[in-house]
N, C-alpha and C positions, 0 to 999 in steps of 0.2 A: 535333458538329452545331452546338452553340451557338458554339463558337469560329469555325467556318467562316462563320457568319452575321454575327458581330460584328467579326471581324478587319478587314474592309475599311473600316468606318466608325470603329472605335476601335483604331488601331494601337498605342496605348500601354498597352492592357490586358494584364496578365500572367495567362495562363490556367494552370491546374494540370491535371495528368494523374496518374492512379493509377500508383504505382510498386510493382508486385507482383514479389516475388522478386528484387529487385535488391540486390546486396551490393557492398561496396567503397566507396571515397570518391566523392563527387559530382564530376561533370565540371566543367570551367571554365564559369562562367556559369550554373551550376545549383545550386539549393538543394532539399533534401529535408526535409519536415516532415510528420509525422502520416500517413505512408504516401503522400505526394503529391510530385510533382516540379514545381518552379517554375523557369522559365528567366528569369533576370534579367540586367540589364546590369552591375550592380555588386553586390558582397556587401553584405548588410544593407539592400538597397533595399526589401524588403518592409515594413520598419518604417515607411516613408514613404508607404505606399499606403493607400487606403481599400478595405476588404474587402467583397465581395459574395458571400454564401453561398447556394447553390442546394441546398435539401433541407429536410427536416422538422426541427423543433426537437428537440434531444436532447443526449446527452453529446458527440457529435462537434462540435456548434456551440459548446458550452461550452469544449471543449478548444482550438478555434481561437481563441476570444476571450481565453483566458488566455495562449495562446502569443504572440499579437500584442496584448498588453493596451494598447498605446498607439494602436492604429488604430481608427477608426470602423467600425462593422459595419452592414451591411444584409443582409436575407435574403429569399428567395423560396421558398415551399413549392409545388412543382408539383401536389401532391395537392389543395390547397385553392385555389390560384390567388391567394394573398394575399402581398403584399410589405410589408415594414415596416422601419423603422430600429430596430435592437436597442437596448434601454434597459437591458440587463443591467449591474448595478453591479459592474464589474470590480474596483474598489478594495475593495469589501466582500468579494468572493469571495477576493481575494488575502489579505486580513486573516484570513479564516477558514482558509485553507490555511497561513498562517504560524503561526497558533495551533496547528494540528495538528503543525507542525514542533517547536514548543516541547513539546508532549505527547510527541513521540517522543524528545526529549532527556531527559525525565524517566523514560522507560520503562527497565525492567531486563530484561524478557523480551519478545521481538519474535517474532511469528508471520509467516512468509513464505508468503503465499497464492499458489499456482500457479494462475493464472487462464487460462493458455493453454499449449498444447503444440505449437502450429503456427507461432508467430512465430519467425523466425530470430533466434538469439542468446539465447533464453530460458535455456538452460543456462549460458551465460556470465554473464548477469546474476545468476543464482542463486549462482554461485560468488563473484561480485563482492560481493553483499549479505552473504553469510556472512563473507567476509573483512573487510568493513567493520564488521559487528557484532562480530566477534571483536576487531578493533583497538579498538573503542570500549568493550570490556568488557561487552557485553550478551550475554545468552543468546538463541539463536534456535532456532525449530522450523519445519520446512518442512511445510506442510499443503496437501493437494490435496482441496478440498471442492467442486469444480465452481463453479457460480455462487454467489458469496457472498451470504448472507442473514443477517439478525439472529438467526434461530433457530439457524442452523448455527454461527455464531461465538460464540454464547453458551455453547456447550459447552466452551469453552476459557477459563474465568475467570482462569486463572493468567497469561494473556498480557496485557500492558499495552497493546500497540498492534500492529496488523497492517499489513503492507505488501503491496500487491497488484501482482503481476507479470502484466500483461495488455497487449493492444495499445494503441497510443497513444490511440485514440479511446474506449476503455472503461476506462481506468485511474482516472478521476476518479469517486469514489463519494461521495454525500452520506451521511456516516456519522452523521447526527443520530439515526437510529433504531437504530444499532448500540450494543451494550454497550460496546465499545471502539472507539477511532478507527481508521480505515483510511486510510493515507497512500500516496503514490506512491513509487517508488524515488528520484526526484529529491528529494522532501521528506525521505526518510530520510537521504540523503547530506548534505543541508543540516544535518540534526540531528547527524550522527555524524562528518562530515569537517570539521574546523576550517579546512582549507585552502580549502574551497569557500565563497565568500561570495555573498550575495544581490545580484544585479546588476540586478534588474528583469525579466530574461528568464526565463520559466517554461518548463521542459522537461517534456514529457509522454511522449516516446519514450525508453524505458530504454536503447536502443542508443547514445544520445548520451552516456551515462555510462561506457561501456566503454573500455578502453585502445585507443588508435588513433583514437578519435573526436575531433573538434575541440574539444569541450567537456569532455573527460576531465580530471580533477584528481587528481593522485597524493596518497596519504595521507602526512602528514608523519611524520617520525621521532619515536620515543617520547622524552619529556622526563623529566628527573630530578625528584626531589622539590623541589630548590631552584629549579627553573625553572618549576614548575607554577603556573598562574594559577587562582585560585579562580573557580568558576562558580556563579552563583546562579540558581535556577529563577525564571522570571518568572510562574509560576502559583502555586507554593506559597511562594515567598520563602525557601526553604531552600537550603543549600549542597549542590551535587551532589558525588558521590564523584569524585575526580580520578583519571583512569587513569594509572598509573605502571608503568614497566617493561614486561615482555613481556605480551602479551594472554593471556587464559585459553584453555584448549583449546576446540575447537569443538563437541564433542558435547554433548548435553543433560545428561550426567552427568559429573562430574569426580571425581578421586581426591584425597583429602586425607590427610596423614600425621598421626596422633595422636602427639604427643611423649611422652605418658605411657607408652603401651603399645607404641609403635613398630609400630602396626598401620595398615593402609590402610582408609579408610572411603570409601564411594561417596556423593557428594552430588548430588542431583537437584533442580533448582528446582521441578519439578512435584510431586515427592514432598514437598518442604518446604512447598509451598503447601497440599497436601492435609492435611498434619499440622496446620497452623494452623487449619483449619476446625473449627467446633464440630459440624457434622453431616457425616458422610462417606458417607451412603447407608445402605442396609440392612446391619445387622451381625448376626452369628450370636449373639453374647453367650453363648458356650459356658460352661456351669456356672451361669449366672445365671437361667435359665428352666427350669421343670419339663419333663420329657420327656412328650409326649402321643402316644398311639397314633392311627393313622389311623382315621377314622370316616367313614361314608357322608355325603356332602354333599347339597346341594339338587339336584334334577333338573328339567330343563326349560330354557326360554330366559328371557332377562332380562325379557321383557315379561310372562311369566306362568309362575312356577314351580308345580310340582305341589302343594306344600303351602301355597301362599299363601292359598287360600280356606278352610283349616281352622284358621288361626292365630286365637287368641282376642285380642281387643283388650286 
């Protein structure tokens, strides 16, 4: 309806339409971003446009502004009838996201959060992320926790960073309240794939990272010890472990051979983390506490037990 009213007076306006359930490459003169289809005259023309967003403020608007971070934005909320020029500090938001990329580079254990089961290609991106983390020498755990919340993710303290697999408009989470950072698949690939460089274009749709997409970048070949380049963390200032040779196996537990006894030992990052903790929960302490027989307890409800009025002060 809006396009029908404005098209006669504004022929140069590029309108978007929802692209639901469409697969395969885009048609000539068409660009697809964030689940929407744009018909443009030349590739990359959207970067030269001024954007006008119709809708309420939220994650979708933030995703659009990060995707076209060089374009001025205005918005109109039909619910309130208010229009405004957006003053969202894109540079500061990008600096925050690039800081999370550096945190992902330092991470040793990564949790893959499955935030959607209905977006096409989510199984492909799960396989892609596992392969990427295996190549980078990081351990990964796949978690299905529904909608992520600080309380849910705090149950996995052994995970250094989480990556959220969700639709393009809901993958950006403000992880300031979370115990560990939450990054997007694109940010994780920036951290783990040295062949992918930051170009100023931010990708929020994980399907743009898969093989066959125009922005897919292949993993480089493994390098030897003499060709390895030292990598220094920009957060801790320490040297990172350089990945050499073949990547470790993908499961959360690995087998190691003990040279002295020629026996196989199973190594689990989660078990190693639990072993290093000073408190591991309630313990039985068999043989350290006296055995007591079961005795009658208190009767009643918490607000008023039967024997509360008879206890002496």
